[in-house]
VEXZAFI-725771 format. One record per residue (C-alpha): residue number from 1; residue in one letter; x, y, z. Coordinates in steps of 0.02 Angstrom, whole numbers, plus 50000, padded with zeros to 5 digits. Layout:
BEGIN
REC,n,res,u,v,w
REC,NUM,A,X,Y,Z
...
END
This chain:
BEGIN
REC,n,res,u,v,w
REC,1,M,70168,56974,63356
REC,2,A,70207,57160,63377
REC,3,V,70317,57230,63494
REC,4,Y,70328,57390,63548
REC,5,F,70498,57474,63617
REC,6,L,70466,57637,63729
REC,7,V,70624,57747,63755
REC,8,D,70588,57860,63892
REC,9,I,70719,58009,63855
REC,10,R,70757,58089,64034
REC,11,D,70894,58221,63988
REC,12,V,70994,58264,63846
REC,13,T,71179,58300,63876
REC,14,D,71243,58321,63706
REC,15,G,71127,58409,63581
REC,16,D,71241,58398,63439
REC,17,K,71242,58198,63461
REC,18,L,71071,58193,63472
REC,19,A,71049,58280,63305
REC,20,L,71153,58162,63212
REC,21,Y,71050,58015,63306
REC,22,R,70887,58101,63239
REC,23,S,70944,58139,63055
REC,24,G,70971,57952,63030
REC,25,V,70865,57839,63140
REC,26,L,70692,57826,63037
REC,27,A,70781,57774,62895
REC,28,T,70856,57615,62983
REC,29,V,70665,57603,63090
REC,30,E,70590,57603,62937
REC,31,A,70701,57472,62829
REC,32,H,70640,57353,62978
REC,33,G,70468,57391,62951
REC,34,G,70459,57501,63114
REC,35,R,70358,57626,63132
REC,36,Y,70342,57779,63278
REC,37,L,70174,57780,63364
REC,38,V,70244,57922,63491
REC,39,L,70376,58062,63502
REC,40,G,70383,58168,63627
REC,41,G,70221,58269,63667
REC,42,P,70125,58285,63828
REC,43,A,70113,58133,63943
REC,44,E,69994,58138,64079
REC,45,T,69993,58023,64238
REC,46,V,69823,57967,64252
REC,47,E,69871,57836,64406
REC,48,G,69989,57797,64532
REC,49,T,70160,57898,64511
REC,50,W,70259,57896,64356
REC,51,T,70428,58012,64317
REC,52,F,70457,58015,64137
REC,53,G,70532,58152,64027
REC,54,T,70525,58123,63833
REC,55,P,70408,57966,63789
REC,56,V,70475,57892,63622
REC,57,L,70384,57736,63587
REC,58,L,70394,57612,63418
REC,59,E,70318,57483,63343
REC,60,F,70394,57342,63247
REC,61,L,70283,57178,63155
REC,62,S,70386,57042,63267
REC,63,R,70525,57021,63384
REC,64,I,70633,56957,63252
REC,65,A,70600,57113,63159
REC,66,F,70641,57221,63331
REC,67,D,70807,57122,63356
REC,68,A,70871,57135,63174
REC,69,W,70854,57324,63191
REC,70,Y,70926,57334,63368
REC,71,S,71071,57243,63313
REC,72,S,71101,57303,63124
REC,73,A,71259,57384,63074
REC,74,D,71162,57534,63021
REC,75,Y,71083,57560,63186
REC,76,E,71232,57527,63292
REC,77,P,71326,57694,63272
REC,78,L,71148,57788,63297
REC,79,L,71138,57692,63455
REC,80,E,71298,57734,63520
REC,81,L,71252,57929,63462
REC,82,R,71095,57904,63568
REC,83,L,71171,57827,63741
REC,84,G,71303,57958,63715
REC,85,S,71196,58091,63717
REC,86,T,71046,58042,63827
REC,87,T,71010,57992,63993
REC,88,G,70840,57880,64008
REC,89,A,70781,57692,64008
REC,90,A,70690,57575,63879
REC,91,L,70575,57440,63883
REC,92,L,70509,57314,63751
REC,93,L,70345,57252,63758
REC,94,D,70269,57090,63698
REC,95,G,70115,57127,63620
REC,96,C,69945,57018,63622
REC,97,E,69806,56959,63523
REC,98,H,69647,57057,63531
REC,99,P,69532,57014,63612
REC,100,P,69668,56922,63756
REC,101,P,69604,56746,63774
REC,102,S,69612,56761,63968
REC,103,L,69499,56902,63975
REC,104,V,69354,56804,63860
REC,105,S,69227,56716,63960
REC,106,P,69211,56542,63880
REC,107,G,69031,56509,63794
END
C-alpha cells in the first residue's frame, strides 16, 4: 500500500543549504520509486484552522520503499541539509484501498 510523506516547510533559515538539498533530492526520491505530488504552490484552508508554510507531498509505493529512501546513504546528507536549513514539520501517512471497506455498505 502506498504511503505519503507530507513536509511543511515553515521557514528557510539557510538558502544556500536548501539549494544544495534541492539539487540532489529528486534523484534519491526517484531511485526509491517515489514521486512528488505537491511542491509548494497555493494552499487554501477549507475547514477549521490550519497553519502552513510550503507544503511538499511525496508518494512512495510502500512503507518499505519510504524507509529505504529515508534511511539511505544517499539521502542522509541531504536530510541533514534540509533540517539544517529549514524549520517545519513532517508526517508519514498510510494510504488505503479504494473504496475503504469500512465505508462500503454490505449487500
